[in-house]
N, C-alpha and C positions, 0 to 999 in steps of 0.2 A: 719658740715651739712649747705647746702644753707638755708638762712632765707628770707622769704617773708613777707612784710608787706602789707596788703590789706586794703586800704582806702575805707570805705563804705562797710564794711562787713556785715551791716544790709539791703544792697539791695539784690534783687534776685540774680544779677549776682555776686555780691561780695560774698555772703554766698557760693554759689556753687563752686566758684573758691577756697575759703578757705578750704572747704571740701576736695576737690581734691587735692589741694597742701599739705593739713596737712598729707596726706597719704605718702607724698614723701619728704617732708622737713619741717623744723621748720616754722610754720605759726603763725603770729600774725595779729589780725584784730582790726580796729578802727571802732566803731559804733557811730552813732549820734542820731537817733530818737528811735530805738529800741535795747535793750540788747539782743544780740544774741551770741552764742559761739558753732559753729559747732564742732562735735566730732574731736578730734585731734588738736584743735586750742586753742590759748588763745587770749582773746579780752579785750578791755578796752574803756571807753567812750572818745569821743573826739569832741569837737564842730568845725564841718568843716567850719564853717564860720569865724573862727579865724585862720589866717595864722601862727600866733606864736605857736599856740597849736599843729597844724599839723607838723611844722617843728621841735618842741620840741619832738614829738613822733618819728620822723625819727632819730634824734640825739640820742635819748635814746636807741632805739632798734637796731639801726646800721644794718639795713637789706642789704642783697645783691640785692634784687629786690623790688620795690614798684610798686604796681598797684593801679591806681586810678579808682574806680568803683562807680561813683556818678550817679546822676540823668540823666546826659548826655548820659549814656549807655543804657537807655531804648530804646526799639524798636519803629519804626513807627507806629506799631499797639497797643502800650502800652504806649502812651503818658502820661507823669506825670501830676499831678494837677498843677494848675497855680502857686501856692506858691512854689512848687519844681522846676518849670522852673525858676522862679525868683532867687531862691536859687542856682541853677546850674550855672547861670551867675556870681554869686559871689564867686564861690568856689575858694580857694587858690591853683589852679592847678600849675601855674607856680612857685610859691613858693616852693611847695612841690618838683617839679621836680629839681629845682636849688639845694635844700638842698640834694636831692638824688645823683645828678651828682657831686656835691663838694666832696663827699666822694668815688667817683668812682663806684657808684652802678649803676644799671639799672632801668629806670622808664618808665612805660607803662600806657597810658590813653586809657580806653575803651570807645568808641564812638558809635554812632548810624547811622543807615542807613536812619534815618529820614531827613538827610541834602539833600536828593534826592526826586524829584517829576517827573521823566521821563525827556524827552520822550523816552529815550533809554530802551530796555528790561533789559540790564545788565550794570551796571556802573562801570567803572574802577576808579582807584584811582586818575588819572589825569583829570577826567572829572569835569566840574563845578558842584559845589554843590548849586543848584538854588532853593531849596524848601524856601518858604517865611513864613511859620508858625512861631509863637513865639517859639515853641520848636526847630525848625531847626536853627533858628537864635542863640539860646543859646547854641546849640551843636556846631555851627561853631565858636561862640566866645571861646568855651572851647578849641578847636583844635588850633585856632589861637593864643591863649595865650601861646602856646609852640613854636611858630615860632623861628627858629634858634637855637634850642636846640637838642642835639643828643638823642632823645628819640623815643619810639615806640608808634604809634597811631593805634588802631585797631578799625575799623568800623565793626559792626555786627548787627544781628537781633536775639538776644538770647531769648529763652523761657525756663522756668524750675519752679520748686517748690521754693516758698519763705521761708525763715528762720522763718518768723512769720506769722501766720494767718491773722494778722490785715491788711497786704498789699500784697494781692497775685497779681501775674501778670496776664495778659490777658489770657494766656493758662490755668493757674491754675483755673481762675474763670470759664472759659469755661468747663474745666474738671468737676467742681463741678456742674454745670448746667447740663451737660450730664448725670452724674450718678444719679442725682436727677430726671431724667425722663423729663427734660424740652427739648423743641425743639427750639433752639435759632435760630433767622434769622442772617445770616452771608452773607456779600457781596461777590459777585465773581468777583468784578472788580479792587480791588487793589492787587497788587503783590509784593511778597517780597521773600527773601531766608532765612527762619528760621533755626536756629540751636539749639539744646539742650544745656543749660548752661554747664553741665558736659562734653560734647564732646568739647564745646569751650575751656574749662579749660585746657583739655589734649593737645590741639593744641597750646594754649598759653605757655604751659610748653616747647613745641618744638621750640617756637620762642625765648625763653629766653636763651637756652643753646648756640645758635650761636650769641648772643647778636644783634639781628636785631634791627635796628632803621629805622624811616621813617613811611610813611602811608601805612598800609596793610588792605585789606579786608579779614576778616576771618569769614566765615558764611557757611550755608548750601549749598548743591550742587543744590538744585532744586527751581525753581521758582514756587511759589503757591499763592493761594488766601485764604482769611479767610474761605470761605465756603469749599474748598477742604480741608484745614487744619482741620476744624471741624469733616468733615466726616471721614477722616483718624484717627482722635483722638478718635472719637466714636467706630471705629472698633478696635483701640488698647485697649480701655477700655472694650470691650466686652458689650456694651450697644446697644440699638436699634438704627438704623441709622436714619437720618433726615427724616420727612415726605416729605420735598421737596428735591428731589434727584439729582437735576441738579442746578448748579450755575445760570443758565438762568431763573429759577422759583423763584429766590430770589428777594424780592421787597425792600430791604433795601436801603434807600437813601444814597448816597455817595456824598460828596463835590466835586466839580469841580474846577480845573482839578484833575483827579484821580492820587493819589500818586503812581507812580510806583517807588519802592526803591530797586529792586533786585540788588545785588552786584556781580560783577565779581571778582572771587578769583583766576585768573590765577597766578598773582604774588606770592601770598601767597603759592599756591600749588607747585610752581617751587622751592621757597626757603625752604619750609619745607619738600618737597619730599613726600607729603601725599595728599590723595583725601579727598575732604570734605564729610561729612557724608549725606546719603540720608534722606528725610523727614520721610518715614515710619520707618526707622531704629530708628531715633530720638524719634519719638512718641511712638514706642513700648517700648524704654528704659524708656521715661517719664512715661508711664503708670506702668511699673514694679517698678519703684523707690518709688510708693506709698506704696508697699507692701513687698519689699525686704530688708528693713531696711535702706535704702538710706535716705528716708524723716525723719525717727527717729534720724539718725545721724545729718542731716541738722538742726533740730529743738531741738537738744540736750539741748541747754541752752538758750532758747528763752523766753523773757518776754517782755511785753509792756513797753513803755516809762514810763508810770504812775507807774507801779510796779517797775521798776527800781529805779526811783527816791525816791519812799517811803522806799526802802529796807535800 
């Protein structure tokens, strides 16, 4: 059976990837801040700032496929805290990739749409990644650390449920506000192409089998803004719609220049032979995951870092 090692299984994207992969192959995850163990997986702690620890885990588990899902995989709408940005810049990504390649296995880095800031509506892989934020710079350094290696780098804009309640992603926080009856203000000016994390995981499995290498944009099919995302999410959750019904009525201040991070997925669609999922489909599935058992499986073995260390 194929074996996958997910580095960063305690991140939102890493946990969802592990849960999906665990249903189809042998899946092991390395967690750093939060002890998590999605159903069907086995996990263990690992200090991701120690290259020797990461390399040792790869050599011990001998995976066929290694996926690095660190802070650099957070979306442009879900920028991590400053301490996480600093940590992402120090992640031993190249060392992990070299250890993986040396044993003939595949390596994939999950990256972010945050490297872009317009002016194009949809960005292709070959277009300049010109965003100047600290997070964008950290993401670019992560990607550049793999230069010259035969690896897969996937830029995306993923949303989904987190494996621990202590660190929900942007979409989960929004869902909690909506179900609590809040009327959050969301801007209608920033655009991106969101994809549900579990949908992305299925597409990534399709990229592994033909052993794709290089840079690919794998994300949602639709360009949208936070206001429309929130309105569609409210509908999917079956809660009252926003009192402000149009994006133009929103008064949220947005930093200039407005970050346009939508990704062109033409190359990935051609290689995978699959269409990217639509926004409403992803949001309806996201809402259903909170009640159909998916979220319970995702959080099957979750504990806070403090509890994990005390055990």
